[in-house]
Structures are given as structure tokens and as C-alpha cells.
C-alpha positions in Angstrom: 53.5 268.7 236.5 56.3 271.2 235.8 59.3 269.5 234.2 61.3 272.6 233.5 64.0 272.3 236.1 64.9 268.8 235.3 65.2 269.6 231.6 67.4 272.5 232.5 69.6 270.1 234.4 69.8 267.7 231.5 70.8 270.6 229.2 73.5 271.6 231.7 75.0 268.1 231.4 74.9 268.3 227.6 76.6 271.7 227.8 79.2 270.6 230.4 82.8 269.4 230.1 82.5 266.1 231.9 81.2 262.6 231.0 78.3 261.3 233.1 77.3 257.6 233.5 73.5 257.6 233.8 71.6 255.2 236.0 69.5 252.6 234.1 66.0 252.8 235.5 62.9 250.8 234.7 60.2 251.7 237.2 59.4 254.3 239.9 61.4 252.6 242.7 64.5 252.0 240.6 64.4 255.7 239.7 64.2 256.6 243.4 67.1 254.3 244.3 69.2 256.1 241.6 68.3 259.5 243.0 69.0 258.3 246.6 72.5 257.1 245.5 73.3 260.4 243.9 73.2 259.8 240.1 73.0 263.0 238.1 70.5 261.6 235.5 68.7 258.4 234.5 68.2 256.4 231.4 64.9 254.7 230.5 65.5 252.2 227.7 63.1 250.6 225.3 64.6 247.2 226.1 64.1 247.6 229.9 60.6 248.9 229.3 59.6 245.9 227.2 60.9 243.5 229.8 59.3 245.4 232.7 55.9 246.1 231.1 55.5 243.0 228.9 58.1 240.5 230.0 59.1 240.3 226.3 62.4 240.8 224.5 63.3 244.1 222.8 61.6 243.5 219.5 59.4 246.6 219.3 56.5 244.7 220.8 55.8 247.5 223.3 53.5 250.3 222.1 54.1 254.0 222.4 51.2 254.3 224.9 52.7 251.6 227.2 56.2 253.2 226.9 54.9 256.7 227.7 52.7 255.5 230.6 55.8 253.9 232.2 57.8 257.0 231.6 55.3 259.1 233.4 55.2 256.7 236.4 59.0 257.0 236.6 59.0 260.8 236.3 56.3 261.2 238.9 58.5 259.3 241.4 61.8 261.2 241.0 63.3 264.6 240.4 66.1 263.1 238.3 66.3 264.2 234.7 65.4 261.1 232.6 66.5 260.4 229.1 64.3 258.0 227.1 65.4 255.6 224.4 62.4 256.2 222.1 63.6 253.7 219.5 62.7 254.6 215.9 59.8 256.9 217.1 57.4 254.0 216.6 57.1 254.5 212.8 57.7 257.2 210.2 58.3 260.9 210.7 54.7 261.6 211.6 54.8 258.8 214.3 58.0 260.4 215.5 56.2 263.7 216.1 53.5 261.9 218.1 56.3 260.1 220.1 58.0 263.4 221.0 54.7 264.9 222.1 53.9 261.9 224.3 57.4 261.8 225.8 57.3 265.5 226.5 53.9 265.1 228.3 55.4 262.3 230.3 58.1 264.5 231.7 61.1 263.1 229.8 64.1 265.5 229.8 65.7 264.1 226.7 64.9 261.4 224.1 66.7 259.6 221.4 65.3 258.9 217.9 67.2 256.3 216.0 67.5 255.7 212.2 67.2 251.9 212.3 64.5 250.2 210.2 62.2 248.8 212.9 60.7 246.4 213.5 62.9 244.0 211.6 61.6 243.4 208.0 60.4 240.0 206.9 63.3 237.7 205.8 66.0 240.0 207.3 68.6 238.5 209.6 69.8 241.8 211.1 68.7 245.3 211.5 69.7 248.0 209.1 69.4 251.8 209.0 66.9 253.7 206.9 68.3 256.0 204.2 70.0 259.1 205.4 67.3 261.1 203.7 64.6 259.4 205.8 66.7 259.7 208.9 67.0 263.5 208.3 63.3 263.8 207.9 62.6 262.0 211.2 65.1 264.1 213.1 63.6 267.3 211.6 60.1 266.1 212.6 61.3 265.3 216.1 62.7 268.8 216.6 59.6 270.4 215.1 57.2 268.5 217.4 58.6 269.9 220.6 56.3 272.2 222.5 58.9 272.8 225.2 62.2 273.8 223.6 64.0 272.7 226.7 63.3 269.1 225.8 66.5 267.7 224.3 66.2 265.7 221.1 69.1 263.4 220.3 69.7 261.7 217.0 70.7 258.1 217.4 72.4 255.8 214.9 73.9 252.3 215.1 75.0 252.4 211.5 78.6 251.6 212.4 77.5 248.0 213.2 76.1 247.5 209.7 77.2 250.1 207.1 80.5 251.2 208.6 82.3 254.3 209.9 82.1 256.4 206.8 78.3 256.0 206.6 78.1 256.8 210.3 80.0 260.0 209.9 77.8 261.0 207.0 74.8 260.5 209.1 76.2 262.4 212.0 77.0 265.3 209.8 73.5 265.3 208.2 71.7 264.9 211.5 73.7 267.7 213.1 72.2 270.1 210.6 68.6 269.3 211.6 68.5 271.1 214.9 69.0 268.1 217.2 70.7 268.7 220.5 73.2 265.8 220.4 74.1 262.6 218.7 73.8 259.1 220.2 76.1 256.4 218.8 75.5 252.7 219.4 78.2 250.2 218.5 81.3 252.5 218.9 84.2 250.3 220.0 87.5 252.2 219.4 89.1 255.5 220.3 89.8 256.1 216.7 86.0 255.9 216.0 85.3 258.4 218.8 88.0 260.8 217.5 86.4 260.6 214.0 82.9 261.4 215.3 84.2 264.2 217.4 86.0 265.7 214.4 82.7 265.5 212.4 80.5 267.4 214.9 80.8 269.7 217.9 77.4 268.6 219.2 77.3 266.7 222.5 78.0 262.9 221.9 76.2 260.1 223.8 77.2 256.5 223.8 75.7 253.1 224.3 77.4 250.4 226.3 81.1 250.9 226.7 83.8 248.4 225.8 87.1 248.3 227.9 89.1 250.3 225.3 86.9 253.4 225.5 85.8 253.0 229.2 87.8 256.1 230.2 85.8 259.1 231.5 88.7 261.6 230.9 89.2 260.5 227.3 85.4 260.5 226.6 85.0 264.0 228.1 87.8 265.4 226.1 86.2 264.2 222.9 82.8 265.7 223.4 81.1 262.7 225.1 78.6 263.9 227.7 77.1 260.7 228.9 77.7 257.0 228.2 75.6 254.1 229.2 76.8 251.1 231.3 74.2 248.7 230.1 71.0 247.7 231.9 72.3 245.4 234.6 70.1 246.9 237.4 67.1 245.3 235.8 68.8 241.9 235.2 70.2 241.9 238.8 66.7 242.6 240.1 65.3 239.6 238.1 68.0 237.4 239.5 67.3 238.6 243.0 63.6 237.7 242.6 64.5 234.3 241.2 66.8 233.5 244.1 64.3 234.7 246.7 61.4 232.8 245.2 63.5 229.6 244.9 64.6 229.9 248.5 61.0 230.3 249.6 59.9 227.4 247.4 62.7 225.3 249.0 61.4 226.0 252.5 63.5 229.0 253.6 62.4 231.1 256.6 60.9 234.3 255.1 62.3 236.2 258.1 65.9 235.0 257.5 66.3 235.5 253.8 69.6 237.1 252.7 69.9 240.2 250.6 66.8 242.0 251.8 66.9 245.9 252.1 66.7 247.4 255.5 63.6 249.1 256.7 65.1 252.5 256.8 66.1 252.3 253.2 62.6 251.2 252.1 61.0 254.0 254.1 63.4 256.5 252.4 62.7 255.5 248.8 59.0 255.1 249.3 58.9 258.7 250.8 57.3 257.3 254.0 57.9 260.5 256.0 56.2 262.6 253.2 53.2 260.4 253.3 52.9 260.6 257.1 53.1 264.4 257.0 50.3 264.4 254.4 48.2 262.2 256.6 48.8 264.4 259.7 48.0 267.6 257.6 44.9 266.4 255.8 43.4 263.3 257.5 43.5 264.2 261.2 
């Protein structure tokens, strides 16, 4: 399939002047729902992928193959540009190159590579970043691995949660020189931190989940933030809806009278029912 146009749309967001809130998607139908609602782009997270594919927590138990296969399923189902959280690239700099190649083949429009030491080392209570030197090597490898230069590579760091702001700014400055197309910051909590990052780089800035102090689109846009995540509540709400429905059925509810079910017209729209009918009429009659 040709992914050029959606990658161009992703780059337009990165080059724009506004801040976008992506839809958190985890499977083909959730991506189609996001597109139907009118989101500009979608985010496919490693945590959501692990929960969807394995039913396991986000502890780097998912393999690259499983992650890429689900990414392809999502991209086949939608025209939205999708950004993937590719974690640490599933290993060292050589693994990062393989990850970029697989994400590119799966139709991803942008991906993040983080500088966290993953999976967590034996005996460690919390995650910590790799050295700046190793992080630089991984970002350079990610940029070099692209076959399609329209694919956006984003350097991600959550160092502010472990080694502090100064180390974070040093990493941002170093990664900006590797040829990446933006920097993704996890753990930012104050406006002063945003201002410091913006003063360090003119690359587009991307954020993880927002806290109330910085949940201001105008402020974010003015400081170079081009998209910011709102967490991954769509998956969690879907799980809760399944639980409530199954419990109701187990308790004897009438399947035809369950609350909260989507209407038929909506299901037909997101499953592309009319497109399938046209194909049947054109090729099977």
C-alpha cells in the first residue's frame, strides 16, 4: 500500500502552528472510530498494544513482530496518519534500525524511539535512561534506517522523571543534532519545563499525558508543542464496557435490551458496509 499521503499529513502537523490531541487507537475499529469522529491523527502506544495483543501490562513483553502486525492492521483500516510508540526500538541501535524498517513497512507515519533502558534490569526498582552517547547512537540509527524520508522519526526521553531537567535538556540538545524530526517528552509537568525545552530546540515538541497546569492548547502551541497525548482511556473504557455487558448477560439481562450498544448505522459506517456491498455487486454478481 502507498502510505505517502498520510505521512505528508503527519509532517504538516509537525510543521504547523497548532497543537493537536491525537486519538489513542489500539485496533482497526478504534482507528476507524477516530477517523469517523474527525481526529487529525492517531497514536498507537506500546502499552495499548501489549494489552490488546497479549492482555499483559506494559513491561516490554510484546515482540516487534506482534507490534508491527497490529500496526499494519490499524493502518489498513484507516486513512489517518498514525504515530507509533516504538518504545526503545526493541534493543540496541541495530534493533532500532530493524524496528524503523518494520514500522515503515506497516504504514506508520511517525514513530518514537526512547532512550530508556528497557526492559527493566534485574534488581532495579525503576526505569532509567541509557547514556546520552547510546541515546544519540540509537537516534542516528533510526534516521539512517528510513527508506521513506517522509517517515517522521521522533526522539523520546522521560529523563526528567529520573535524572532531572538539566539532563533532559542535554539530551534534547544532543538528539536534535542527529537528524530526528521532533522530540517527545514524557513526564513534563510544569510550564517552566516546557519553556526550557522550547528554548533548547526549535524542533517540534510532542508530549505524553498532560497534567492540568499545562493542559492549555494555546500555551502549548506557542511553545512549539505540535501534539500532546491525553492518555489511553479509550482502551480502558472499552474494557469496562465489555465487563459491564458480560456481567449483565451473566446476571440474566435480555441481550436485546442492553444499554450502551452502538446503533446499526454507526456500525455499518465504521465497518465500511457500503464499500463491501459495492464490491459484491461489482465482482460477485
